[in-house]
N, C-alpha and C positions, 0 to 999 in steps of 0.2 A: 454570566458565562465568561465574558472576556477577562475580567479581573483575575479570577483564580487560574485561568490558563496562562496569563502573562506572568503571574507570580511563580508558578511552577516552572515555566520556561526559563525565567531568569535564575531561579534556584539551581536548576540543572546546569545552566550556563556557568554559574560561579563555581560549582563543584568540578566542572570540566576544565575551566580556564585555570584554576588554581590548585587542582587536585593532582594526584599521582599520574604518572605517564599512562598506566593501564590499571584497570580495576578487576578484582577477582570477585565474581558474583557470590562465591561461597562465604566471603567475608562481609557481605552486605545483605543478609537475609531479612532483617527487620526493617532497614530503610527501604528496601525494594518492596516488601509486603505493604508498608505504609503508602508508598507511591501507588501501588496497584489499587489499594482501597480508595485512596483519595481521587484517583482518576475515574474509578468506577462510580463514585458518588457524584462527581462533576457531570459525567455523562448521564447519570440517572436523572438528575434535577436540572437538565438543560432547559432552556426557554421553551414554552409551549408552542411558540410560533416558529420553531426551528424546522427546517425542511425535513420532510418524511415522517416527523413525529406523529402527525395526525393520521397518516396512513397506517402506522403500526398500532395506533389506538383503535382503529376500526377492526384490525385483526384481533386485538385483545378482547374487544367487546363482543365478538361473535361472528364477524364476517368469515365465510368459509375458507377464503384464501386458496382457491384452486391452483393458483400459480405459485403458491408458497411451497418450499421444499419440505421434505419429510422430517429432516432433523430439526428444523426450526419449529414446525408445527407440533412435533412430539413434545419438545420441551415446553412450548406454550400451553399445550393441553394439560400437561402434568402440573404446571403452575396454576392453571385455571381451576384444577380440581381441589386445590388447597387454599387459594386466596382469590379475591376479586380486586385486590389493590394493584393498580397499574404500575406503581413505582417498584414493586417487587419484580414485575415482568421486565421493566427497563433495567433494573439493577442486575438481575441474573445474567442477562445477555451482555451487558456492559462488562461485568466482572469476568465473564467467559472470554470475550474478545480481547480485552485488555490483558488478562492473565496470560493468554496464549502469546501475545506479543512480548510482554515482559520476560516470560520464560524463554522465548526464542532469542531475545537480545542477550540474555545470560548465557545461552548456548553458543552463539556464533559471533558475538561482538566482544572484543577486548576493551572497547571504549564505551562502557555502559552509560555514563552520564551524557556523552556526546550523542549516542544513539537515542536516548530519551529526549534530548532537546530537539533533535530532528523529528522524532516521532510526534511530540506534542505540537510542534510548529506546523505540521501538515497532516499526517495520516490520522492522528487522533481526532481532529476536527472533522475531516472528510469521511472517515469510516465509522469510528466508534460513537460519534455523536450524531451521525446522520444515517449511514447505511449499515444497519445492524447486522444483517445477514452477510453482507460482503465483508464486514469487519471480522467476523469469525473466520471466513474463508481466507482472508489475507493473512491472518495470524497463523493459520494452518499452512499456508504457502511458505512462510518462513521456516517452519519445522520441516517441510518437504525439502527445502534447500539443505538443511542439515543432513537429512537422510540421503539426498542425492550426493552430497559431498563425501559421504561415507559409503556410497553404493549399497545401501541397505534397501533392496527392492521391496521386501515385504512391508516394512514400516512406511516406505514411501507410498505404496499403493493403498495402505490403510489410511494414511493421512489424506491422500487424494480423495478416497471414498467419503471420508468424514466431511471434507470441504465441499464436495459435490452435494452432500445431503443438506447443506446450508445455503448454497448458492450455485445454480446451474452453470454459471460462467466459470466455475472452478474446473470445468472440463479442460481449460487451457493449461492447467498444471501438468497434465499427463505428458504432453510432448516434451516437457523439460528434461525428462529422463534421457533423451537422446543427445543432450548437449554434452560436449566434451568438457570435463571438469579440470583437465590438466593443461591443455594447450589453449592459448588465448585467441588466436586468429584475429588479432586486434584490428588489422587493416580491413578484414572482411566486415567486421561489425561497424567500423567507421564508414565503410562503403555502403553498408545496409542503410544507415541513417541518411546518407546523402542520396542514395537511390530512392528512398521513400519520398523525399521531398520532390524529386524529379517526377517519379511515377504518379505520386498523389496529385501533383499539379496538372499533369498532362492527361492522365486517365483516372478521373474520380471513380472510386470503387463502386459507388452506387450505379454508375452508368454501365458497368460491366455485368451487373446481375441479370440484365435482360437476356444475356446470352447463355446463362446457365440452363441446362436442359431439365432441371428439377423444379417442377411447379411449386412445390411446397416451400422450397428455399427462396424462390423468387417472391412469393407472397409474403413470407415472413420479413424479408429484407425491405420490401416496399412498405410494409406496415410500419417498420421502424423508421424508415425515411419520412413517412407522412406525419409521424407523431412528434418529430423533433424540430424541424424547421431548418434554420441556417446552418451552414458548415462551420466547423471549428476554425478559429484563427490560429493556425499552426506557427505563426510568427510572433505570438504574444511573449511577454518578458519571461514568464515562468517556464514556458516550453523551451525557449532559446537558452535560458539559464541551465536547464537540464541537459540540453544538447552539449553545451560547453563543458559541464561537469562530467558527462559520460565520456566525451572524447578525451578529456584530460586524463581521466582514470584509465581509459583504454591504452593511451600512450605510455603510461607508467605502470601498467598492470603487473608486470613481472616483479617489480620492486614491492608493490603492495601485497602481492600474493605471498611474498616471503614472510609476512606478518599474519596473514589470514588465509587459510587454505580454501575458504569459500569465496574469495574475492573474484576469481576468474568466472565462476558460475554466475555470481550476482551481477557482474558488470555486463555479461551477455544478456541476462534477463532484463536489465535496465535498458540496454540498447534496443532490445525487441519492443519494450513498452513504448519507447519514444517513436520508433518507426511505425508501430501499430497505430498510434494516435494520428500520425500524418496520413498513412495509407487509407484509413477508414474515416478520415475527417469529414467526408461528405455524408456520413451516417453517424452523427455524434454518439448515439446511444451505444452502438457497437464499439466505437473508438474508445469511449470512456470505460466501458466494461472491461475491455482487454488491457488497456494501458494502466488503469488504476489498480487492477489486481496485481499485475507484474511490478508496478511502481513501488510496492511496499518494501522492496529490497533496499531502497535508498535509506531506510532507517539505519541499516548497518553499513551500507556502502559509502555514503557521503562522508561520515567521520574518517574513513580510511584515506581521505585526501592528505591527512597529516603524515602518512607513510610514503606518499608518492615522491616527494622531493625533500632535499635537505634544506635546513634553514632554521631560523629562530622558532623554537617550539611554541612560544606564546603567540606569535604572529600566525602560525598555522592553525592553532586552536581558535584564534580570533576569527579567522576566515570561516571556520565551521559555524561559529556563533552568528556571523553576518548572514550566511546562507540560511540558517534556521530562522533567524529573525525576519528575513525577506519572505520566506514561505509563510510564516505566521501572520505578518501584516497583510499579505495578499489574500490569505484565506479569510481573515477577519473582515477585510474590506468587501470581499465577495459575499460573505454571509450577510453582512449588514445591508447590502444592496439587493440581496435575494428576497428579503422580507417584503 
């Protein structure tokens, strides 16, 4: 798994570092189709000891999956009617989730190779190779950003409904409709991150649930709290790196937005994802559900650092490469130690 991922990462990096300033997806149909197929095959034939794979094999082999969403189970049952081969099951879902992300990148990113190197360095491993249902939902969230940016309420709601049918945590897509896509309110979102660290440290969210007057929510929260264990370290290197990237982009968001009209919306979602991880850190399963789904916007957002400040183009592109490589190395290290 590690070797093909690294090879693709460095291939995307070279295309970005030494390629044209921007890429037109319409001029790259066959290369992008090849990338989609190759990534889908890598995800399909991932190691058998990879996290979550065994759980999905149980579902494939006949476990009823009462907690599984209708969209996921419908496709699974359709596949089960025509084949018993588990690799077709893995391939179809990988092809769907990866295809959604590649299509979204083509829609909202002018820096396709940069977006792909950030994607394969982090989101591809975390979502498409492990969290199959969430991978589809996160791909649909990127399309929801496109419809939000164009204020297309019907398609946004349809996209939300599809995402919800694959992962219930997609409910958090719905409130994004109320975000202002034109004004940045950058100091508010910088303050939101700072406030999250203050409030999260002083008043752990789990301790506040006992005061909710809804017994069902209290029980659900306590169940999550009991099943996970320790709090998240919200001062780890990856989290602090994201804080720095988000604040940097917020400070220069008007300049970035001149190149990409979706930038303001995405940086707000990114700030919320960072704040959510901190606020809910005492209940990690909630924190990761919210933050990781919103976090998918970094595929398009991080490459836009090159628009934030003036300077040597190659050095700015090299900075994106370093960020992507750091994500990749940390994720590979995490996966190797998770086994």
